[in-house]
C-alpha positions in Angstrom: -31.3 -11.6 -73.3 -34.0 -9.6 -71.7 -33.9 -5.9 -72.6 -35.3 -2.8 -70.8 -35.8 0.1 -73.2 -37.5 3.2 -71.7 -39.1 5.5 -74.1 -36.2 7.8 -74.5 -33.4 5.2 -74.7 -32.2 4.1 -78.0 -29.2 1.9 -77.3 -28.7 1.2 -73.6 -29.5 -2.4 -72.7 -30.0 -4.1 -69.4 -29.5 -7.8 -69.9 -30.2 -10.8 -67.6 -28.5 -13.0 -70.3 -31.1 -15.8 -69.9 -29.4 -17.8 -72.7 -26.1 -18.0 -70.9 -24.9 -18.0 -67.3 -24.1 -15.5 -64.6 -20.5 -15.4 -65.5 -21.4 -14.7 -69.2 -23.3 -11.7 -68.0 -20.2 -10.4 -66.2 -18.1 -11.0 -69.3 -20.5 -9.0 -71.4 -20.4 -6.0 -69.0 -16.6 -6.2 -68.6 -16.0 -6.0 -72.4 -18.7 -3.4 -72.9 -21.1 -5.5 -74.9 -23.9 -4.6 -72.5 -24.3 -1.7 -70.1 -25.9 -3.5 -67.2 -27.2 -6.9 -66.2 -28.3 -9.3 -63.5 -25.8 -11.7 -62.0 -25.1 -13.5 -58.7 -23.2 -12.1 -55.8 -20.6 -14.8 -55.3 -19.3 -14.9 -58.9 -19.6 -11.2 -59.2 -17.2 -10.7 -56.2 -14.8 -13.4 -57.5 -14.7 -11.7 -60.9 -14.2 -8.3 -59.4 -11.3 -9.6 -57.2 -9.7 -11.5 -60.1 -10.4 -14.9 -58.5 -12.6 -16.6 -61.0 -11.2 -19.9 -62.2 -9.7 -19.5 -65.7 -10.2 -15.7 -65.6 -7.4 -14.3 -63.5 -7.9 -10.7 -64.6 -10.0 -8.4 -62.3 -13.3 -7.4 -63.7 -12.8 -3.8 -62.9 -15.7 -2.5 -65.0 -18.4 -4.0 -62.7 -20.4 -1.7 -60.4 -23.2 -3.0 -58.2 -26.4 -0.9 -58.0 -29.1 -3.1 -56.4 -29.7 -6.4 -54.6 -32.6 -8.6 -55.5 -33.8 -11.9 -54.0 -31.9 -15.0 -53.0 -31.7 -17.7 -55.6 -31.6 -21.1 -54.0 -29.5 -23.9 -55.3 -31.7 -26.8 -56.5 -30.2 -30.2 -56.4 -32.4 -32.6 -58.4 -32.1 -36.4 -58.6 -34.0 -38.5 -61.0 -36.2 -41.3 -59.8 -34.6 -44.7 -59.5 -31.1 -43.1 -59.4 -30.5 -44.3 -55.8 -29.4 -40.8 -54.9 -31.0 -39.7 -51.6 -28.4 -37.2 -50.4 -25.2 -35.4 -51.6 -23.0 -38.2 -50.4 -24.7 -40.6 -52.9 -23.4 -38.6 -55.9 -20.1 -40.5 -56.5 -20.4 -43.0 -59.3 -23.3 -41.2 -60.9 -23.6 -38.8 -63.9 -24.2 -35.3 -62.5 -24.8 -32.1 -64.5 -22.9 -29.5 -62.6 -24.0 -26.6 -64.8 -22.7 -25.2 -68.1 -19.5 -23.3 -68.4 -20.0 -19.7 -67.4 -22.7 -20.4 -64.9 -23.0 -19.8 -61.1 -24.4 -23.3 -60.8 -21.1 -24.7 -62.0 -19.2 -22.7 -59.3 -21.6 -23.6 -56.6 -21.7 -27.3 -57.5 -17.9 -27.5 -57.3 -18.0 -25.9 -53.8 -20.7 -28.2 -52.6 -18.7 -31.3 -53.7 -15.6 -30.1 -51.9 -17.5 -29.2 -48.8 -18.9 -32.7 -48.6 -15.5 -34.2 -49.1 -16.4 -35.7 -52.5 -13.5 -36.3 -54.9 -14.5 -34.6 -58.2 -13.0 -37.6 -60.0 -15.5 -39.9 -58.4 -18.4 -38.1 -60.1 -19.1 -38.4 -63.8 -19.5 -34.7 -64.4 -21.2 -33.3 -67.5 -21.9 -29.7 -68.4 -24.9 -29.3 -70.7 -27.2 -26.4 -70.8 -29.8 -26.4 -68.1 -32.7 -27.3 -70.4 -30.6 -30.1 -71.9 -29.7 -31.4 -68.4 -33.4 -31.5 -67.5 -34.1 -33.5 -70.6 -31.2 -35.9 -69.9 -32.5 -36.3 -66.4 -35.9 -37.4 -67.8 -34.2 -39.8 -70.2 -32.1 -41.3 -67.5 -28.7 -40.4 -69.0 -28.1 -37.9 -66.2 -28.7 -38.9 -62.6 -28.7 -35.5 -60.9 -28.3 -31.8 -61.7 -27.5 -28.5 -60.0 -29.5 -25.4 -60.9 -29.4 -22.0 -59.1 -32.7 -20.2 -59.7 -35.5 -18.4 -57.9 -38.2 -20.7 -56.7 -40.5 -21.8 -58.2 -38.7 -22.3 -61.5 -40.6 -23.9 -64.4 -37.6 -26.0 -65.4 -37.5 -27.5 -61.9 -41.2 -28.2 -61.9 -40.9 -29.9 -65.3 -38.2 -32.2 -63.9 -40.3 -33.0 -60.9 -43.3 -33.8 -63.1 -41.0 -36.3 -64.7 -40.3 -37.9 -61.4 -37.2 -36.0 -60.1 -36.9 -35.1 -56.4 -35.3 -32.1 -54.7 -32.5 -33.0 -52.3 -31.5 -31.0 -49.3 -28.1 -29.2 -48.8 -27.7 -29.1 -45.1 -25.5 -30.2 -42.1 -22.0 -29.4 -40.9 -20.5 -29.4 -44.4 -22.9 -26.6 -45.4 -22.2 -24.6 -42.2 -18.4 -24.8 -42.9 -19.0 -23.8 -46.5 -21.0 -20.7 -45.6 -18.3 -19.7 -43.1 -15.7 -19.8 -45.8 -17.8 -18.2 -48.5 -19.9 -15.4 -47.0 -21.7 -14.7 -50.3 -23.6 -18.0 -49.9 -26.7 -17.9 -47.7 -28.9 -20.4 -45.9 -32.0 -20.8 -47.9 -35.2 -22.7 -47.9 -37.4 -23.9 -50.8 -40.8 -23.6 -49.1 -43.2 -26.5 -49.0 -45.9 -26.5 -51.7 -43.9 -24.5 -54.2 -43.4 -27.6 -56.2 -45.7 -30.6 -56.6 -45.0 -33.6 -54.4 -42.8 -31.5 -52.1 -45.1 -30.5 -49.3 -42.3 -30.0 -46.8 -39.6 -27.3 -47.0 -36.3 -28.3 -48.5 -33.2 -26.8 -46.8 -30.5 -25.6 -49.1 -28.2 -22.7 -49.7 -28.5 -19.8 -52.1 -27.0 -16.7 -53.6 -28.2 -13.1 -53.8 -28.9 -11.7 -57.2 -27.4 -8.3 -58.0 -28.0 -5.7 -60.6 -24.8 -4.5 -62.1 -23.8 -1.7 -64.5 -20.5 -1.0 -66.2 -18.1 1.6 -64.8 -18.5 5.0 -66.5 -22.3 4.8 -67.1 -23.8 8.1 -66.1 -25.3 8.2 -62.6 -28.6 9.7 -63.7 -28.9 7.0 -66.3 -28.2 4.2 -63.8 -30.8 5.7 -61.4 -33.4 5.9 -64.1 -32.7 2.4 -65.3 -32.9 0.8 -61.8 -36.0 2.8 -61.0 -37.6 1.5 -64.2 -36.5 -2.0 -63.4 -38.2 -2.0 -60.0 -41.3 -0.6 -61.5 -41.4 -3.6 -63.8 -40.7 -6.3 -61.2 -44.3 -6.7 -60.0 -45.8 -7.2 -63.5 -42.9 -9.4 -64.5 -43.5 -11.6 -61.5 -47.2 -11.8 -62.2 -46.9 -12.5 -65.9 -43.9 -14.8 -65.9 -44.0 -16.6 -62.6 -40.7 -15.0 -61.7 -39.0 -16.7 -64.6 -37.4 -13.4 -65.7 -34.9 -13.7 -62.9 -35.0 -17.5 -62.7 -32.7 -18.7 -65.4 -29.4 -17.1 -64.5 -27.9 -20.4 -63.3 
């Protein structure tokens, strides 16, 4: 996890939980294991409302304090997989995202929106780095990954021959009407090699969260410090600090 520790803080931590997923960050805040973190708007709302699959209890300790950029959903298909669009996924091995990730939630919604029977897809749920490696090896045909663009994991997969597929059309319009936390998004042309044209997709806003009960002045100082750090983080890490939420 990435930590922010201003000079006079000894124990307060803001975690983006890069090792886990967006839901894992919410879990950590809810149980008091961390004071704040970065997650994604859709799973944050579902958690707060007690509507996350497998987690019926409301996450009543979550408090939103800032909105960041929109993280687009990347759908990658390996070369020679025969997958050219979402409707080609049935019959293939697809990494939907690890447990506790927004990508897993989004992938399930996309399959339903396009009328794809989940049983027709050979779903696997490895970590994102493992999924990218399996994509290269040919044991996985496609993968979902929600991340700010450009993301180094996506570029690495593209370097190995994978292609980005669009998420567009009437199924996407209907999906966004039902789930207002999803947004139309575009991965601009030139961000990734061999992708000169923009790729239409959908995305989710990133949100900064703190646990209920954290002092207002501490939250203000923390968020101020966070936004001071963003330019140098973007410059030094190619935006990867906020790219691995998944």
